[in-house]
C-alpha angles and dihedrals in degrees: 000000000000090000092049090052090047093052093048090046091053089051093049092047090048091056094039093246125148118243106251090205097060108128093012117124121230108281092027117121133180090210106083091209093054091045091054090047092051095046090050093049094044090059090057104044096076095052099073143337088249092054089047091051091048088052092050092050088052092049094047093047090050090046091050093048091048094049092047089055094048090048092053090048099048124099092192124091091203093052091045092049093048092048091046090056090051090049090055092050088052091051089054088048090052092052090051093051092048088053090051090048093051090049095047 
């Protein structure tokens, strides 16, 4: 996740945009829907490995959908390329969570 954040921070800096997550703690979101999803999933992850894997699957599927939307809306090759790499990483994470769920 640190690499994901770094890639986005580089894009923001390259375009002279402020980072909207500055001064926000881990698990804090400006988007109320994401905050609600995070809070719901955070309550489940400590219950079992299987529930944690299910939460991870939901998160990665959400990330992939959001990244696809952002790529489609982008008119910048640099932005689209960066987001495509992040989408690929999320697909790898999704596979890992599915394997964890199957083993749990």
